[in-house]
N, C-alpha and C positions, 0 to 999 in steps of 0.2 A: 675783598668782598666777592664771593663767587657770583657769577651772572649766568643765568640760563635764559636763552631766548625762546620762551615758550610760545605756543600758539596764541595764548591770551595777550601777550605783549605785542606780538606781530599784528594781531587783529586791532589792537589799540593804536597802531601807527596809521591806520586809515587805508585808503585805496592802494597806495603805493607800497605798503608793507615795508620790507627791508630794502626795497629798491629805490626808495625816495631819499628823504633827508637823513635817515639812519645810515645808509650806505655812504653818503657823501661825508658825513661826520666821521665815520670810521676811516675812510680813505684819507681825510685831512689829518686826523690824529696820527695815523701811521706815518704820513709824510713828515709831520713835525717831529715825531720821535726819531725817524731816520736822520733828519737834518741835525738834530741835537743829540745824536747817539753818545758822543764823548761826555757831554755834561750829565746825561742820564746814568752812564756807567760809573762816573765819579760819585754820584749821589748814592747809587745802589751799593757800591763797594764800601 
């Protein structure tokens, strides 16, 4: 599903915008994906 981070979505995130919970969730997701890279590649292939 394509995702576009529009101004309306950013405004809905409140005062911190993309620098709050959203950024932390993105960083944690990337960390988990890097840690489990082999499992993800197995599933994708």
